[in-house]
Residue, then its C-alpha position, 0 to 999 in steps of 0.5 A: m500500500t502506498d504511504r499517503t502521508m508523504p506527497t508525490v513530487v512532480r515537476g514544478e513544485v514551489q518552496p518555501w511557499t504557501d497558497r492562502n485563502p483556498a477555495g471553499g466555504p458553505a456555498l461551494t461545498g453545498f453546490l458540489a454536494d448537489l453536483l457531484p455524482a453519488r459515486a465516482g471513480r477517480t477525482l482530481i482536485a487541482g489547486p488549493h481547496d479547503s478541507d470540506v471540499l476535500a472531505l466531500a470529494a473523498s466521500r463520493s470517490d473511489d480515489v482522490t488526487v490533490l494537486l498543490r504547487s506548494v511543497s509545505d502545503a502538500q506536506a501538511l495536507a498529506a501528514a494530516q491523514p492516516p496512511d490509508g487516508g482519503y486522498a493522495v497528495v501530489t506537489g508540483s505544477l499542472d504541466g508537471l502532472a500532465d507530463a506524468k501522464p496519470e490515468p484519466f480522471d472521472v471528476v476534475i475540480a479546479a474551483d480555485g481557478l487556473d492561476r495557482l497551478l503553475g510554478p516559476d519554472s513552468a512553461a509560459l502557458d496562457w489561459p487556454e493552454r492551462a485549460a486544455l492541460l486540465r481538461g486533458l487530464a479528464g476522461p471523455a465523459a468527465l465532470v469538470v468544474i473550473g473557477v474563472e476570474n472576471g477581469f471586468s468585475i465590479t470589485g475590479l473596476l472599483d478597486r482603488r489599488p494599482l494593478k501591481d498591488r492587486y495580486g501580490d506574489d500569487e502569480f510568478r509571471p503577469l498572468h492577468d496581462d494574458p491577451r487570451r485570458p477570457g474577460s466575459a462569460a461569452q468568451v469563457n463559453d467560446l474558449l471552453g465549449g460544452v459549458e453545461r452550467r455557469y454560476a456567478r461567484f460573489g465573494s466566497d459565500t455566494l453562488v447564483e445561477s447566471g441565467v437568473l442574474t441576467r433577468t433580475q432587476a434592481g432591488f430583486p432578491a438575486m440582486r440583493l444576494a449579490a450586493a450583500a456578498l460584495e459589501t463584505s469584500d476585503t477589496p479597498l473600493l473607490a465607490p459604494v459597491a451596492d450602487a454599482v450592483e444596482s446599476a448593473a441590475r438595471a442594465g441586465m449586466l449583473d452576471a457580466v460584472a460578477p467577480g468570477w464564475l464557476v463553470v461546469l462541463g459535463t453532466g452532474g446532479t440537479t443544482r439549486t438557483a443560489y447557494t449562500a453561507t446560510g443555505t440554498a434558495d430556488l427561484t420557482a414560478d411562485g417566487w424564491k423558496v428559502g427553507d419553508r418560506v416563499l418570497p416574492d421575486a420583487e423589489d425589496a422595501e428598502t429600494v422602494l423607500l429610498r426611491l420615495a425618499a429621493a422624490e421627497d414624497v413624504p405621503g407616499f413614504r408614510a403610506y408604504a411604511a404602513t404596509v411594509e412586512p414586519t420581518w424585512f427578510d432582506v434586512v433582518p434575517g430570522r423570525p419576527d421578534g415583535d416590534v423589535t424587528p421593524a425597529a432594527a430594520w428602520f435603524r438599518f435603513r437610516d444607516r443606508l439612507i444617511g451613510g449613503h448620502h441619499r436624497h431625502p426630505w427630512p431636516p439634517w438635525m433629525a439624522d442624529g439620534d433616534d428622531l428619524v427612526k421614531t418617526w418611521l416606526a410611528m408610520s409603521g404603527v409601532e410605539p417607539t418606546d425606549e426599550i424597543l429602540a434600544r433593542g432595535r439599535e442593538i440588532a442593527a449593529t450586528l448586521p453586516a455593514g458595507r466596507p468604507d470606500l473612497r467616494t463615501a469618505l470624500a462625501d463625508d469629508e465634504e459634508a463635514r466641511t459644510t457643517i463646519k462652515e455652517q457652524a462657523g457662520h452660526i457662531f459668527g452670527l451669535e458673536r455679532t449679536m452679542r457685540f450688538r447687545d453689548q453696545q446696546l447695554r453700554t449705551r443704556e448704561q451711559q443714558l442712565r448715568n446721564l439721567r442720574d447726573e441731570l437729577r443731581r443737578l436738578k436737586s441742587g438747583r434753585s428750582a429744586q430749593v424753591a420747590s422744597t420751600l413751597s412744600r414746607v409752606a404747604r405743610l404749615r398751611d395745614p393745621k392738622r399737619l402742623a400740630g402733628a409735626v410740633k407734637k412729634r418734635a416735642k416728644a423727641f426733645l423730651l426723650r433726649 
C-alpha cells in the first residue's frame, strides 16, 4: 500500500511557499454536494481547496488526487491523514502532472481557478493552454468544474489599488496581462465549449445561477444576494459597491460584472438557483423558496423607500411604511421578534439612507439620534418606546455593514466641511449679536448715568430749593399737619 502521508513530487513544485485563502466555504461545498455524482471513480482536485471540499470529494470517490504547487502545503495536507487516508497528495505544477501522464480522471475540480497551478519554472502557458492541460487530464465523459476570474468585475473596476498591488506574489509571471485570458462569460463559453452550467461567484459565500442574474432587476432578491456578498469584500473600493450592483441590475449586466464564475462541463446532479453561507434558495414560478418560506421575486422595501425618499414624497413614504412586512427578510434575517424587528430594520435603513448620502426630505438635525427612526416606526404603527429602540439599535449593529470606500469618505469629508462652515457662520452670527447687545447695554448704561447726573443737578438747583420751600409752606398751611409735626418734635426733645 502506498504511504499517503508523504506527497508525490512532480515537476514544478514551489518552496518555501504557501497558497492562502483556498477555495471553499458553505456555498461551494453545498453546490458540489448537489453536483457531484453519488459515486465516482477517480477525482482530481487541482489547486488549493479547503478541507470540506476535500472531505466531500473523498466521500463520493473511489480515489482522490490533490494537486498543490506548494511543497509545505502538500506536506501538511498529506501528514494530516492516516496512511490509508482519503486522498493522495501530489506537489508540483499542472504541466508537471500532465507530463506524468496519470490515468484519466472521472471528476476534475479546479474551483480555485487556473492561476495557482503553475510554478516559476513552468512553461509560459496562457489561459487556454492551462485549460486544455486540465481538461486533458479528464476522461471523455468527465465532470469538470473550473473557477474563472472576471477581469471586468465590479470589485475590479472599483478597486482603488494599482494593478501591481492587486495580486501580490500569487502569480510568478503577469498572468492577468494574458491577451487570451477570457474577460466575459461569452468568451469563457467560446474558449471552453460544452459549458453545461455557469454560476456567478460573489465573494466566497455566494453562488447564483447566471441565467437568473441576467433577468433580475434592481432591488430583486438575486440582486440583493449579490450586493450583500460584495459589501463584505476585503477589496479597498473607490465607490459604494451596492450602487454599482444596482446599476448593473438595471442594465441586465449583473452576471457580466460578477467577480468570477464557476463553470461546469459535463453532466452532474440537479443544482439549486443560489447557494449562500446560510443555505440554498430556488427561484420557482411562485417566487424564491428559502427553507419553508416563499418570497416574492420583487423589489425589496428598502429600494422602494429610498426611491420615495429621493422624490421627497413624504405621503407616499408614510403610506408604504404602513404596509411594509414586519420581518424585512432582506434586512433582518430570522423570525419576527415583535416590534423589535421593524425597529432594527428602520435603524438599518437610516444607516443606508444617511451613510449613503441619499436624497431625502427630512431636516439634517433629525439624522442624529433616534428622531428619524421614531418617526418611521410611528408610520409603521409601532410605539417607539425606549426599550424597543434600544433593542432595535442593538440588532442593527450586528448586521453586516458595507466596507468604507473612497467616494463615501470624500462625501463625508465634504459634508463635514459644510457643517463646519455652517457652524462657523452660526457662531459668527451669535458673536455679532452679542457685540450688538453689548453696545446696546453700554449705551443704556451711559443714558442712565446721564439721567442720574441731570437729577443731581436738578436737586441742587434753585428750582429744586424753591420747590422744597413751597412744600414746607404747604405743610404749615395745614393745621392738622402742623400740630402733628410740633407734637412729634416735642416728644423727641423730651426723650433726649
